[in-house]
C-alpha positions as CSV (number, residue, x, y, z in Angstrom):
1,M,127.0,-0.8,40.7
2,L,127.0,-3.7,41.5
3,E,125.5,-3.3,44.8
4,T,121.8,-2.4,42.1
5,E,123.0,-4.8,39.4
6,V,123.7,-8.7,38.1
7,H,125.9,-8.5,35.0
8,L,124.5,-11.1,32.6
9,W,128.4,-11.4,31.0
10,Y,128.3,-14.2,27.1
11,V,130.5,-15.3,24.2
12,E,130.1,-17.6,21.3
13,P,133.1,-19.6,21.1
14,E,132.6,-20.6,18.0
15,R,132.8,-17.1,16.3
16,I,136.6,-16.6,17.9
17,D,139.0,-17.8,15.0
18,D,141.5,-14.9,15.0
19,P,144.4,-17.5,15.9
20,A,146.2,-13.8,17.8
21,L,143.8,-14.1,19.8
22,L,143.7,-17.7,21.1
23,D,147.7,-17.1,21.7
24,A,146.7,-14.9,24.1
25,Y,144.0,-16.7,26.1
26,D,146.1,-19.1,26.1
27,A,148.6,-17.2,27.6
28,L,146.1,-15.9,30.2
29,L,146.4,-20.3,31.6
30,T,148.0,-21.3,34.7
31,P,150.0,-24.6,34.0
32,A,147.3,-26.6,35.5
33,E,144.2,-24.8,33.3
34,R,146.3,-25.9,30.5
35,A,147.3,-29.1,31.2
36,R,143.4,-29.8,31.6
37,N,142.8,-28.2,28.8
38,R,145.0,-30.5,26.7
39,R,143.5,-33.2,28.2
40,Y,140.3,-32.4,26.2
41,V,139.8,-35.3,23.6
42,F,138.0,-33.1,20.8
43,A,139.0,-29.9,19.2
44,R,135.8,-27.9,20.1
45,H,135.4,-28.5,23.3
46,R,139.0,-27.6,24.3
47,H,138.2,-24.0,22.3
48,Q,135.3,-23.4,24.1
49,D,137.0,-24.3,27.5
50,L,139.8,-22.3,26.6
51,V,137.4,-19.1,25.8
52,T,135.6,-19.5,29.0
53,R,138.8,-19.3,30.8
54,A,139.7,-16.4,29.2
55,L,135.8,-14.8,30.1
56,V,136.7,-15.1,33.9
57,R,139.8,-13.7,33.8
58,T,139.1,-10.7,31.8
59,V,135.8,-9.6,32.9
60,L,137.0,-9.7,36.7
61,S,139.7,-7.6,36.0
62,T,136.7,-5.4,34.3
63,Y,135.3,-4.5,38.1
64,H,139.3,-4.3,39.0
65,P,141.8,-3.1,36.5
66,A,144.7,-3.2,39.1
67,V,144.6,-6.8,38.7
68,E,145.6,-8.0,35.7
69,P,143.6,-10.5,34.3
70,R,146.6,-13.7,34.2
71,A,147.0,-13.0,38.0
72,W,143.3,-14.1,39.8
73,E,143.4,-17.9,41.4
74,F,140.3,-20.3,41.7
75,E,139.6,-22.5,44.2
76,A,136.7,-25.6,44.0
77,G,133.7,-25.4,46.6
78,Q,133.3,-28.8,48.2
79,F,130.8,-29.1,45.3
80,G,132.7,-28.0,42.9
81,R,132.0,-24.6,42.3
82,P,134.3,-22.0,41.5
83,E,135.0,-19.7,43.6
84,I,138.2,-16.9,43.6
85,A,140.6,-17.7,45.8
86,A,143.0,-14.9,45.3
87,P,143.8,-11.2,45.1
88,L,141.0,-10.9,47.7
89,V,140.0,-8.0,46.1
90,Q,137.8,-5.4,47.7
91,P,134.6,-4.9,47.2
92,T,133.7,-8.1,46.9
93,V,133.0,-9.7,43.1
94,R,131.3,-13.1,42.3
95,F,130.8,-15.2,39.3
96,N,128.9,-18.1,38.4
97,L,130.0,-20.2,34.7
98,S,128.0,-21.9,32.6
99,H,128.1,-23.2,29.0
100,T,127.2,-25.7,26.1
101,D,128.0,-26.4,22.7
102,G,128.2,-22.3,21.4
103,M,127.7,-20.3,24.2
104,V,129.3,-19.7,27.2
105,V,127.9,-17.3,29.7
106,C,129.4,-15.6,33.6
107,L,126.7,-14.7,36.0
108,V,128.6,-10.9,37.5
109,A,127.7,-9.8,41.0
110,G,128.8,-8.6,44.1
111,D,128.6,-10.3,48.1
112,Q,126.3,-13.2,46.8
113,E,124.7,-16.5,46.2
114,I,124.7,-16.2,43.0
115,G,123.5,-19.3,39.4
116,V,123.5,-18.9,36.4
117,D,123.0,-22.2,33.6
118,V,122.2,-21.7,29.5
119,E,120.9,-24.5,27.9
120,D,120.5,-25.1,23.8
121,V,116.3,-24.6,22.9
122,Q,117.7,-26.7,19.6
123,R,119.5,-29.7,21.2
124,T,117.1,-33.3,20.6
125,G,116.8,-35.8,23.1
126,Y,115.3,-36.7,26.5
127,T,113.6,-33.0,27.9
128,V,110.0,-33.9,28.6
129,E,111.2,-37.2,29.7
130,I,113.3,-36.3,32.0
131,A,110.7,-33.9,34.4
132,D,108.5,-37.6,35.1
133,R,111.3,-38.8,36.6
134,Y,113.0,-35.1,38.6
135,F,111.1,-32.2,38.7
136,S,108.2,-31.8,41.8
137,P,105.1,-33.0,41.5
138,A,103.7,-29.5,40.3
139,E,106.2,-28.5,37.8
140,V,105.3,-31.5,36.2
141,R,101.7,-31.0,36.5
142,E,102.1,-27.2,34.7
143,L,104.7,-29.1,32.2
144,R,102.2,-31.6,31.6
145,S,98.8,-28.5,31.3
146,W,101.0,-26.9,27.7
147,P,100.3,-28.5,24.5
148,A,102.9,-32.0,23.6
149,E,104.9,-29.5,21.1
150,R,105.6,-26.9,23.7
151,Q,106.4,-29.1,26.3
152,P,109.7,-29.5,25.7
153,D,110.5,-25.7,25.2
154,R,108.1,-25.5,28.4
155,F,110.8,-27.6,30.0
156,F,113.9,-25.7,29.1
157,D,112.4,-22.6,31.6
158,Y,112.6,-25.0,35.0
159,W,115.3,-26.9,34.1
160,T,118.0,-23.8,33.5
161,L,115.6,-21.8,36.9
162,K,116.4,-25.4,38.3
163,E,120.0,-26.1,37.8
164,A,120.9,-21.4,38.4
165,Y,119.2,-22.0,41.9
166,I,121.3,-25.4,42.8
167,K,124.3,-23.1,41.5
168,A,124.5,-20.5,42.9
169,R,123.5,-22.8,46.7
170,G,126.6,-24.1,45.8
171,L,125.4,-27.6,47.1
172,G,125.3,-29.4,44.0
173,L,122.5,-32.4,44.0
174,Q,122.4,-32.3,47.5
175,I,119.2,-29.8,46.5
176,P,116.6,-33.1,45.6
177,L,115.5,-31.0,41.9
178,D,112.1,-33.1,43.0
179,Q,112.1,-30.6,46.8
180,F,111.2,-27.3,45.1
181,T,109.3,-26.3,43.0
182,M,110.4,-23.2,40.2
183,L,107.5,-20.2,39.2
184,P,108.1,-19.8,35.9
185,S,106.4,-16.4,34.0
186,T,104.0,-18.0,31.3
187,H,104.4,-14.2,30.3
188,Q,106.3,-14.2,26.8
189,T,109.0,-11.1,25.9
190,G,111.0,-10.0,23.4
191,A,114.6,-11.5,22.1
192,Q,117.1,-10.4,26.1
193,Q,113.9,-9.2,27.8
194,A,113.7,-11.0,31.5
195,R,111.2,-12.3,32.4
196,S,110.9,-13.1,35.9
197,A,110.0,-16.7,38.5
198,G,109.5,-17.8,41.5
199,I,110.2,-20.3,44.1
200,T,108.7,-22.4,46.9
201,F,109.9,-25.4,48.7
202,G,109.6,-28.6,50.2
203,P,109.3,-28.8,54.2
204,S,113.4,-30.9,53.5
205,I,114.1,-27.3,52.3
206,D,115.8,-24.9,55.2
207,D,115.9,-21.4,52.6
208,D,112.8,-18.5,52.3
209,P,111.7,-17.9,48.7
210,T,111.2,-14.4,49.4
211,G,115.7,-13.8,49.6
212,W,115.6,-15.1,45.9
213,Q,115.2,-12.6,42.5
214,F,115.1,-14.6,39.8
215,A,114.9,-14.3,35.6
216,S,114.8,-16.2,32.5
217,L,115.7,-14.6,28.8
218,D,116.7,-16.2,25.3
219,L,119.9,-15.0,24.3
220,T,119.6,-15.5,21.0
221,P,116.6,-18.1,19.7
222,R,118.7,-21.1,20.7
223,Y,120.1,-19.8,24.1
224,R,117.7,-20.0,27.3
225,V,119.2,-18.3,30.4
226,A,118.4,-18.8,33.7
227,I,119.5,-16.4,36.8
228,A,119.3,-16.9,40.4
229,V,120.4,-14.3,43.0
230,R,119.7,-14.8,47.1
231,H,118.9,-10.9,47.4
232,P,115.8,-9.4,48.7
233,R,115.5,-5.6,47.4
234,A,113.1,-4.8,44.5
235,D,115.3,-2.7,42.1
236,L,117.8,-5.7,41.5
237,S,118.5,-4.6,37.4
238,L,120.6,-7.2,35.0
239,R,122.5,-6.1,32.8
240,I,123.5,-7.9,29.5
241,M,126.8,-7.3,27.4
242,Q,127.8,-9.5,25.2
243,T,131.7,-9.5,24.3
244,V,134.9,-11.1,23.0
245,P,137.6,-11.8,25.3
246,L,140.7,-8.8,24.7
247,A,138.8,-7.4,22.2
248,G,135.7,-5.6,23.5
249,E,132.3,-5.8,24.6
250,Q,128.3,-4.4,23.2
251,P,126.6,-3.9,25.5
252,A,123.2,-5.7,24.4
253,G,120.6,-4.5,27.3
254,L,118.9,-4.0,30.5
255,A,116.2,-5.9,31.4
256,G,114.4,-5.7,34.9
257,T,113.9,-8.7,37.1
258,R,112.2,-9.2,40.4
259,G,111.7,-12.7,42.2
């Protein structure tokens, strides 16, 4: 199934308040994860981290049921991207995580480079001003061509797509944000319907734009998500699942993607 699909799992942490369920999540953590969780100053951040750890562990065991959720071991790559360290399962499964206040997402695929980013489009603070400093000139021109009242929303199309690509490459900010240009769709779609996107590269980035597929979508009116998948096949689809770890999943739809 993961040969022709990527799966986007999402959970809204603030909706989970069952003490028994939260205790079960805590039991899944390694001692190091538990110690890190306790170091968060604010309760909402501890809660989000706990739900995130439970999400990735239970989701991975969905694809390999013989592996108990607590048995997964992880390691960080050179630039911090988490990867599965053990067990080395076959077929290979890869994941990428993103979170913001009120939403956690986990993208899952086969043995492919993938990245995901989720952002709260209702957050306050700088948006378009960030683009002026960090986006490519072509992105800034396109963004600034929109009516002023729509530029903040358009900003999140670019920001999430750029973050998803960087995360898929696993190189962090070793890839300069202004050296590649995202080409998001201007077509508006309904909730949880994927919008395609493309990419072009400046001379400093050695990559093939035809090898990537991108999509952005709104999980809810508040949360914008973008995914990046290195996959040349035209028939790759995105399946969306809403879940509460250890309590079940709700398939939320299937949206085709094409870079």
